N, C-alpha and C positions, 0 to 999 in steps of 0.2 A: 550622484551630489553628495557636497560636501559636506560631511559631520563633525559639528565643533564639539568638541569636548573640552571638559574642562579637569586640569589637573591641579591637585588639592596640595599642600604642604604635608608630605607626609609622617608616619611616625619613625622619628628616627632611632627608637629604641634606648634602653636605658635610663624610661622615664621621661625621658624628655620630654615639654611640654611646650615650645616655642625654639623660636632660629630670627635669629637677626642674616636679612640681605646682606649680603656684603660687596656680592657685582654681581650684575645680569650676565651670564653668556652670548644671549641669543636680544636680538631688535624685535621690535615687531613687523610682520611683514619676512620675515628670516624660516626658509624652512630645515626642518630638525627631524633628525633621522629619529627610528627609537633606541632609549637608552641612551640617548648623547645627552650629556651634561648640560642644562640650561640655566642654572644659577648656584652661586656658591655663599652658601651660609654658615654663620656660624653659630653653635649652640653654647652651652654650655662647656661641652666637654670637648670639642674641636671642632675646626672648620673643614666644612665638607663640601662635596661633590655631588648635587641632586641633578639625577636624569631625569628624562620626561621617558615615561612610557608608550608614546604615543609618536606619530611619523603623521608629519604636515606639515599648515603653516602656522607661525604665532600667529593670534588675530589678538591676542591683548596681554597685560604685562599687569599684575595687580603689587605692586609696594616697589617705594622705591627704595635704593641703595641703603640702609642706614634703617631702613623700618623693620619694626618685631611682629613678627604672624605669631598666628599661635597655629600649632598643629590641627590641620584640619582645615584651614583658613585656602582660599583661592591661591594659585601660584600665577596658573597663565591658562590662557584657551587657546587651541589648536583645532583648524579646521580640517580635518582627514579627511581621504579619500575622495577629493579635490579632481585629481588625472582621471577619474570615473565617468566625469558625466559628460554627456554626447556633443553638448555646446560646444562651439570654440570660444566662448565668452562669457565673460561675468549674467549669469542672470538677474532679470531687470526685478524693479522690487515686487512688481505689479502679480509674478509669476512666483516671485519667493513666498507674498502674500495667500497665496493660493494655494503654495502646497506647507504653510508654514503647522497647519492642524495634524496632518498624518505624520510631521515629521519631526515635532515636537518630543514625541516620548519616545523614541529611539532615539531623541537627543537626551534626552534626562536619564534615560538606561545605561548610556554611553559614560556617561558624566560618573556611573556607579563602576561600571563594569567595563569602560571602553578597552579594557586591557584584553576580552576576549573577541568583544564583537568589530575589532578594529586591527588585530592582529600586532598587539602593542603586549612586549614582555610582562609589565607588570613587577619591575624591578623599581625599586623604590629608594636607594643607596648605594653609589657604587662598595663594592666591597659587600656588600649584605644579599647578594642572592636577591633572588623574588618573593615576593611576598602575596599573598591573597587579596582580592579586591576589596575597597574599599567598604565595611559596610552601609556606610550612609552615603544616601544619593540626592543630586542638587540637580532641582529639572532648570532646564533653561527655558526662562521666557520666549512666545513664540517668537516676538519684535525682537528681541537680539537674536534668535536666531538667523529672520530673517535677513538682518542687516550681516551676519558672516556667510550667511550664505552667496550674498552679492558683491559683498568682498572677496571672495575667495576665486584664488585663480582655478581654475579648470584643463590647465595644462600643464607637461613638467618642464615647460619652461623655466627656468630663473627667476623668482621673485623680484620683481624691481618696488613693484611697490602694493601694501595690501590693505583694504578698509579695517579700523581699529574697531573691535566685537564692542568695546566699549573703554573709555580713558576711565578708571574709577582714581588715580593717582596724576592725571595729568596735574592737577592743582592743587595744593592742600592750602583747606581752608581756617584759615583762625578765625575771622571774624565769627560775628555771632547767627544762629542761624535760629529759625521762628521757633518760637518755642511749642513743643506740641505735647497733647497729653498724653499719645500714647505711650509706648514702652521704649526705651533709649537702644539705640542699635547699637549695643558693646556687646562683644560675645568673650572675649578676657578679662575674669576678674584681677586681674592684675590692671588692670588700664581702670575699673571703677576703683583701685585700692589708691592709686596713684593719684586719681583725681580727686576722690577725699583728702588726701592730705595735705595737697595743695588747695581746695577748695574753688578746683576746676568744676560749674555745674554743665554737667556732659548736654545736656538737655536746648544748651546755647551752644554748642559743639555741629558744625559742619563736617560728617565724617568723609573719610578720602578714600575709604575701601569699599567694595564692591557695595553697592545699596545701600549706599550712607551710612556704612557699618564705619563706627571711632574704632579708631586704630592707635596705641600706644604712640606713633611719631604726634595726631594730633594734638594727644593729650600734655606731650613734651610742647609742642608749639604754641598751645595755651602758655605753657607757665613760661617759657621764656616771653612770651609777647607780656603776661601782667608783671614781668622782672622788670623788664625794658621800661615799661609804664611806668612803673612805682621810683625805678632809677631816674628817669626824665622828671617825673613831678619834685625829687630832691634836690636835684641840681637847680628845676628851676625856684623851688623854695629859698637857696640858699645861693641863690646870686643877689639878692639886696643887700645880704650881709657882707658878701664880696667886697660889692663894692663900698660900703661905707669901712670897710676896712682898709679899702685901697684908700682911701681920703683922710686913715685916720694917721694917729702917728706908728711910725715903725715900731713899735713895741705892738701897738696892738694889731697891727696888720701878722706879723706873726703870729699871735695870739689866737688869732680867726684862722691859721689857714687850715692848722688840724683838723677843724671842724669839719672846712669846706672838702676837705679831701674826704676824708671817711665821709663824709656823703655822697660822693661819686663813687666810690668802691664797691659795684657787687663783686656777693659772694657768689663763688663758681661751684654748680653744682655737678656734679661727675654722678650719671645714674649708675650703679650696682648692676649691670648683667653683663653678659655674656661670661667668662670665662672668671672675671672678677667677681661678680657677683656668684657664682659657684662657690670661690672658694669660701668668699665671706659668711655664705648661709654653714659651709661644712663646718668652717671654725668656728663656728655659732653655734654648731650644733652640739660638736664636740664636746666643750665648754660649759655647755647645759649640762648634757646627758651624762659625761664622762670622769667621776671622780680620780681625777688624773694625778701621780706621785710621780718624782722626776729625784735620779741619782744619778754621781758619775765619778769618772776616776780618772787621772792620770796616768798615761801610757807610754813604755818606752819605744817607738817604732822602728828604732836604729834595724833591728834585725829583718823585721819587717820590708822594711826598705833596701834592705840589701838582698835580700831573698828574689824580690820583683826586678832588680838589676841584674843579677845572674839569671833571671828567666828570660830577661828583652836580648840579654847578652848572650845566650843560646846559640849556637850553628853547626850545621849540619845535620841529622835524623832527629835529634831534640830541639831547633829551631820551629817557631809557630808565629801568630800573630804577638804582639806588643800586648802584655797587662797590665792594666790598669792599678792605680791605688783601690781606686773604688770595686772593682769586678772581687781584687782580694777577700775587700771588707765583706763584698755582697758572702761569697763561698764562708768566710767565716761564721757571720750571721746565722747560713742555712746551717751550718755545724752546732751553734750555738740553741737553734729552734727546735732540733733534733734530742738535743738533752733537754730543753725547756720547755716541752710541749705545752705549755702554759699560756706561754705568750703569743700563740700562735690561732689566735681565737678571737669568739666576737661573742657578744650578749644579744641573747632574747630576749627583752625586757618584757614583750607581751608574756611569756612563757615563760621568765623569772628561771632561764637557762643559761648557764655556757655551753657555748659549743666550740669543741676542739674540732679541727678544721684539718682532715687529712695530708693535704700539701702546701706547703710555699709558695707562696707568690708574692715574689719580692717587689715593692714598691720604689721607688727613687726619686725623687726631691730634683724636677729641672727646670730652673730658671728661664724664660724665653722671651721673648718682645710682646708676647699676647699675657703671659703671666706665670704666675708657679703652677704648673702641671708635673702630674705623677702617676710618670707611663712605668707597665706593669710585667714582670718580667713571669711569665709563666713556666710553673714547675721549674721555679728556683731549686728544689730540693735534688733535683735528677741531674743539675748540673756541673761543671768544673768550673772552673776560674777561668778558663778562655773561652768558653760556651756564654758563661755570664756575661763577660766583658763585651763579647761579642754582638749581646743581643742589647748591652747595655748603649754600645755604640751605633744601631740600626734607627731604637727607639728614640734618641737624644738625639739621631737627625730629622728626622720625621717629626719629633717637636719643633725644633727651630724653623724649619718650612712652615707649621702649622698643619701639617696631615695626619696628626695621627686621629682614629680613629674611634670613638666611641667606647668601643670592647676594649682598647688597646690602655684605657687611663683608668679600666675599672676591676673590679674583683680581687685587687689587692688585700694580704691578710696581716703584711707586717710594711714597715716603709723604713729605708736608709735615708739619712737625711745629711748629705756632706756640706753643711754650712759653712768650712774651712778653707772652699774656694773664695768665697766673701771678704776670708781676712782677717777672719774674730774667732776663739778660742774657745767657745762655748754658748750653748742657749740653754732654753729646757721647752724644747722642742711642742707643740702642739696634736695630740695625735690624730692621723689620719681616721675618721671617722666614716664605718663602725669597726675598726680593727683598734686589738687592743695592747699596741706597744709602739715606739718609734725609736730607732738607734739617730743619736746625733754623733755628728764627726767633725771636732775645730779641726785648723790649720795645724800641718805639722811640723815645728822649726826646730831650730836647736835651740837647747835649754840648756841649765847646769843640772846634772843627777848626778845621783853616787850607783856607781855600777864598780862591783865587786868590791868593795871599802873604798871605794875611791871615789874624787869629785872628779867627772868626764862631762864634757859634753856630747849631747845626746841627743836623739831627736824624739821629740816629746808631742804626745797628741792629747787633747781629752774627749772624752768619749762620753757621753752620755745617754741615757735609757727613762724615758717617760713611759709610766706604763698604767694601765687600768687596774686600781685597785679593788676592784671587784671579780677581775679573773685568778688572783692571786695574789700571796702578801709580800713585804719587802725581801725574804729570806731567798723567791725563789728568783722578784727582779734584780737580785743581788751575785744571785749563783750567775744568772746569764750574763749578767755585763763584768761577773769579775773572768767568766770564761772568753769573756770576748777579748779582754783586753791582756790574758795569759800568751794567746793565741798571738796577738801582735807584736807580744813582746819574743815568743819562742813559737815561731810560724812552724816547728816541727810539729808540735802539740796535736795540729791536724793532722798530722801519718796515722793517726788511731783510728782516724774517722776516714781515710780514702779508702 
């Protein structure tokens, strides 16, 4: 007999507590295999495909595309073991009802440990391996199980149509629900906060989640409805004024037009979530916690550009992959951090301690269609310029396609920000919390420069270092930046550390 298992949104790691459904990869009635990706979700750090640890028939999906779900919320239900049934047709409602009391406990167990009972893998995320079974268990109601078993196929033939266990998101109700004195069916504290900020009474909302659970999408729709109603009321109130303005003198009509136009315009509200929300939170925390300071210097990068050109033009045994300017700057950073380890650190505010880190995991800022991300080159201190360049190219391609995993976006100890690609000379970067420093690089462009006592046109770049003043004083930061500038102006200085 078929057993209905509920697959919940797994813990995606790195402290993530929620994810937004971007695209469903399966439909209700589809047959899925163990570890088959079933939904694409976007977290605050990356876009990932979530595999289902069960194999069977999808009987329900919980959440439409664009819905934000907390970790542990149901994603879908799967009827497994349907091919083991003795009958060649679906069970009748009466037989389902008679068997439901004995089936219900096993279904409840399957919700929490279905990986063992149904041969599922237990995988929670592509690339993250097998995780332990979920600690929380959700008991399937007998009536829901009856409907699922009645609609589940009992043969191995392709599924053409399947009965849905429950359609929790078939229609999102923004209309008011009967006011209840019981607890409000809300799990996420973010949903409660959003409702409070916009004066939304949660008791009057009909939740679209399982068992009437109120989701963020329900609150967002209620907010939009309230705003549209307010805009319509404002337009209606301005209609008499506009009609009077038309019948008056031209000057009066011109004077009245701005008021009417302003009343019809509604401000756009864009939720701070996903990558944009994560960036906002991290930057705000950095500005709040870190007493930062910035120093900068102009450097003659003519020799560095010549060295790069020579590297990339080499042929024969010395030839190799092309080396980018960013890779050379990254290698210079690792050499500078070896001389000034105070900047490869973090501050433990609770213990009131500076933690100097043993290795350099170098982050670099990358602008993508989804927003600003900072992929991390692991163990950059052990790599040469060629190896760093290859890793930067690989991570950049993953960033552009939205396939970076959370592990590739966290754990950095120092960040390199090449904002020169935007055509600007300088900036005062905000430190990537909880790191202690960030090096900013402006555009490299021809400028007049005194070279060997004479005025010449040289390739000049502005370098800026923002640092946490708790980990070091200005002398250390100045020494780091001066060493970086010396390496840019005279790349041969790096030979000392090779």
